[in-house]
N, C-alpha and C positions, 0 to 999 in steps of 0.2 A: 032321921037326919038334923043336924044343926042348921041353922040359920047361914053359918059361916060357908059351911061347904056347899051349899045350895048356893050360893051368890056366885061360888068360883066354878060349878059344873057350868051356870047357868052362861058365864063371861066364855068358859072353853068353849062350850056348843056354837054358841055365838059366832068365836072368831074364827071356828073352823068353817062354818057353813057361810063366811064371806071372805076366805081365804081364796086366792086368785093365782091365776098359773102366771108363770113371768110374760112379760108383754113383749111381742117380737120387734126388733129395731126396727124402728120408719126408714124409709128410703131418703137418703137426702136429697133438702131441695136446691135445686141451684140459685146462685144469687144473681138479685132482679138486676137489670140493665143500671149503670150509673144516673144516667140522666132521669129514671122514673125515683129516685132519691131526693126529696125535698133539702132545700139548706137547712140546719135547725134554726136560724131566726128568721125564717119566710113568714114565720105567723107573727110575730112581734111586731106593734105599729114603731113608728117611725116620729120619730116628737118635729115637734114645729121647729124650722129655722130661726123663727125667735128667741128659742130655750135655752134661758139661763137659770143655771142651780146656786142660789143665797146661801152658804151654808148658816149665817147668823151668829158667828162665833164656836161653833159645831165642827166635829171633824166632818169631812165630805167622805158619806157613802158610797161614792163610788170609786174614792181610790185606791188603788190595791195597796195593804197592808204589807205585802211583802215585797220585799227587792229582790229579782233575780240574780244571782252572782253578786252581791255585794252585803256586808256585813254593814247592817245602818249604825253599830257601835264603831266602828273601825277609821283611824283616822283617815282624812283621805292622803291619796297615794304622793309622793316629793313631786313628781311629773307636775303635779295637775295643781300646785299651788302657785303664787306669785311670787317673786322675790319679795325680800326685804321683811319689813313689819307686818303686812299687808296678808302673807304665807302663813303668819303662826295664830295656831287654834290656840284657844284661851286658858285649856286644860295646859299644853306644852308650853304657855308663857310663864317663864320668872322673872319679878323685879329686881337688878343690879343695883339700881341708885336711885334717887330723885333729885333732879337740881332746880333752884329755883330761878330763874331767868325772863328778864323783860316783863316781868310782870304778873307771871305764869307759873307753873310746874310743868317740867319736863321729866319724863320717866327713862330709863336706862333699863331697856327688857333684852331677854336672849329667849332663843328658842330651843326646842329639845333636840336641836340637828346635829349637834357634837362637835359644831365646828368653831365655837366659842363667839359665835358674831353677836355684836350688842344694835341695837336699833335704838331711837332716840323716837318718843312717841308723847303727840300732847294730847289732848280734851280735844276730839271729836275723830283721832285718825280712825283708819280703819282697820281692820285684822281679818283672818279668814273665817272666823265664825262671829266678828262682833264688833261693837265700837266700841272706844275707850271714849267713857262717859264723863270722866273728872280724875281730875290725879292733886292729892294731898299730900301735906310734909312724909306719913307714912304709908300711904297705900295708893293703890291705881283699881278704881272703880270700872269695870266695863259691863255694858249691855249685851250678854250673848244671846243667840239664835239659835233657838231648841228646834233641832229638826227631831223631834220624835212626833209621828203623826196621831199618837195617842193623846198624847199631853194636851188640854186645856190650854197650859201659860206657852206661847210664843217666845218670850222672852225671858230672861233672869239676869237679876243683877247680880255680879262675880264679883269680889274683895280680893285683889292682890295684895298683901301685903308685901312691905322693903324686907322687914326680919320675921323669921316665924318666931313662934314660942320659943323652941328647942334653940334658935342662937340667940335669945337674947337672954338664957341662962346663965 
């Protein structure tokens, strides 16, 4: 006999020797009474009353990254926004004109509501997700609040031009 045949026969005889008959199905075990089940958090220690978490500029690991029922990238519902320029998001804002009056610039802006409403904003005016930082003769600089929980950057500077490159041609 060859060595391979010898190994095959040995494995075949060993498996036949250890073969088992099918096991009988066990009788169902009645469920334990509800009072005997301990809550899942019973074994966890409770934090002290004066406990605070300092993130130190990092993302809070205890904050859920999943927002149930809301898309984090979706704009807020129109009914949830205040009226006027304070209800316009930075992404929706378009600059219609810039005027120099009383020693400062004032920007005429509109939103994406489709109503044709225009609003005047000055440096320091609040928008829905930002604040107008500065206005010059050609652009409006906005400090936008970043709502991405994974971003280390909590604010970003956005420059909205009076005329885009395509309009200038």
